[in-house]
N, C-alpha and C positions, 0 to 999 in steps of 0.2 A: 504494500500499499504507499502510496505516494506521502511523504512528509511535507509539510507546507510550512514555509518560513515565514511567521507573521510578520506584518510591516510595524516597524518602530518609528514614533517621530512625534512631533508635537501636534496636539489638538486645541486650538484657543477657543474660548467663546465667539459664537457667531453673532457679535453686535457692532454697532458703529464703531465703538472704540477701536475694537481689534482690527478693522478695517483701516482705520487712519493709522493703526501702527504699522500695517502691512506697508504702507507706504512712506513710513520713516519718520514716524513721531518717537519721541521719548516714550521710554518705558517699554520698549520693544522686549528688552532681556527681562525685567520685571515680570512680565506675564510669561516669560518663557519656563519659570519654575512651576506652572500649572499645566505640566504635562501629561498626556494619556497616551494609551496605544491606539495608532489608526486602525479601524477597521475598513474592510474593502479591498477587493482584487487590486484596484488600481493603485494601492499605496504600499504594493510588497516592495522590500529593499531591493537594490540593484542586484543582489546576488540570490541564487536559487538554491534549494536543498539537492542534497544528493541521496541515493540516485533519484533521477527523475525520468517518468516514462515519456514516451513520444509526446510528448505534450500535445553591402552591408551598409552601410552607415554613411548618413548624410553629414557631409564636413562642415564646420562652422566657416563662415567667411574668413574671420581673423586666422592667423596663424599663432601656433602655440609660442609661447615666450620662452619655454624652457620645459624640463621634464624633470619630474621627481623619483627617480628610480623609474620602475615599469609602467608608471601612471603618466600620461600625457599631462603637460603642464596648462595651466590657462591660457586662452589666447588672448593676444593683445588688443581687444576691442572695446569701444565704448557705448555699443547699442545694447541695452537690457535685454531684448528679445533674443538678439543672436547671441549674447554671453549665457544666457538661461538655457537655449537649445543645446549649445556646447558643455553646459554642466551638467544637464539632463544625461547626456551622452556618457560623460564620464563615471556618473552615477550608477548608470545601468551596463556599464562594461566592465569586465575583469577578467583574469588569466591566472588560475590558480596553479598552472603549470609553471610560470615563471615568478609569480609574485606572492610573496608572503602576505599574511595580514596585516603585519605591522608595515609592509611596503605599501601596501593599500593605502593605509591610514595616512602615511606621511604624503604620499601623492596627493590625495584627495585635501589635507590640510593647506596646500599650497595655493589651492583656490579660494581660500577663505579671506575675509577682510581683514585687515591689520587695525580695524577700531574694534577693539576688544568690548566696548560697550554696546555694540550692536550685533557683533558674530554670536551665534549659537553654535557652537562646534557638536555639541551633543546631539543634536537633531540631524546632523549631517553623517557624522560617524555611526549613529544608529542604523544606517543603511545596509552596513553589511555586518556578516555574521561574525560570531565570537571565535577565537582563535582555534578553539576543539572543530566547530563546525567546519570552519576554513580548511583544516588540515583534512577532515574526512572529504572535503570537496577536492581537495588537491589528490587524493589519492584516487578519485574517478575522474583526474585530469579536467574537470570542468572548467570551461571559459564562456564569456557571453559577449556578444556586440550588440549595438542598439542603432536603430535607424530612426531616426528623428522625422515625425510626420509634420508637426506645425508648433510655434510657441504664439501666445496672445494675452494681452493684460486682461485679467479677468472684469465683469463686468462691474463688480463691486468696486474694484480699485478704481477703473475709469470714473464711475459716479463720484466716489470720494475725491478725487483729484479735481474733478470738475467744480465740486462744491467748494473746495478750498484749495486752489492751485498754490498756494504758497508753501502749503504744509509739506510737500515732496523737498523742498530746500533746507531742510533742518538736518537730513541725514543721507538724502538722494537715494533712496531704499524704493524699490519697486517691486511689486507682485507680478510674476509671469507663469503663466501655465502653460506648460509642455506636455506634448502628447506623442508617441512614438511605439515602437515594438522592440522588444528585447528577444533575440536568440540566442538560445543555451545549446552548448554541445558538451558531451561527455564522452567516455570510453567506449569502446566497442560500437563507434557509429551513433551513440544516442544523440539524439537533437530534437530540437523543438521550440517553439514562441508564443510570447504572451504580449497583450496589448499593455502598455504602461503609460501612467498619467501623474504629473507630480506639479505642484504649484510651489516655485522658489522666490524667496527674497535675496535680490541682488542689489547691490549697492553699484552706483555707476555716478561718480561725481564729474561734473564738469572738467575736460580735458585731462581726465584720468580712466585708467584701464578699470573695467568694472571686475568685480569680485564678488564671491558667494557669502551671503549672511545666515540663510537658515531653511529648511523646508518651512514654507509659509502655512500659515492657517488654511482650513479649508474656506476657500470663498467660491460664490456663483461664477461658472464660467461666462 
């Protein structure tokens, strides 16, 4: 029977305050403490379980600025949607044949904002399995690639921004929903694919490359 790796991340109260926080107001991290397990198929982490039954990639516009071990470094682009698409692809891609769990975390960390008051590393690092499960996946030579379908600003974000355009200028944090497909391959020819969807908070200050902030709250698409 297939084991299902449950999705972990942040789920914040769906009210106007959280919507405004998603666009960069203060208290982003103050509410991050109110974490809960995400439910639903679309919120599975980037890594899948082992073994898996029978159940590529759209390149970002910008070029990677660096590599952090086996994980591609963040692209040097300033467009929030393009960056979020690249970040989602990174989160949904892995190769346990060449990358340890610690190396994966190090590579993911390179995408994070350097402004600690906004970054929520816990919501990002929770997207990969713990070391024991990662080792089990490596024993099955499990790896995954991602194809990005599209990214867009959620309706709630656009509405909040229209109501208070100046709010974004505090931290320049944008909510972007990205959809795509993850293809998983493992030993002895095993393969499969699943649809993926995630809303990311990304920081794109003027004249500065974008960076990753958090797995954002659930918002209306």
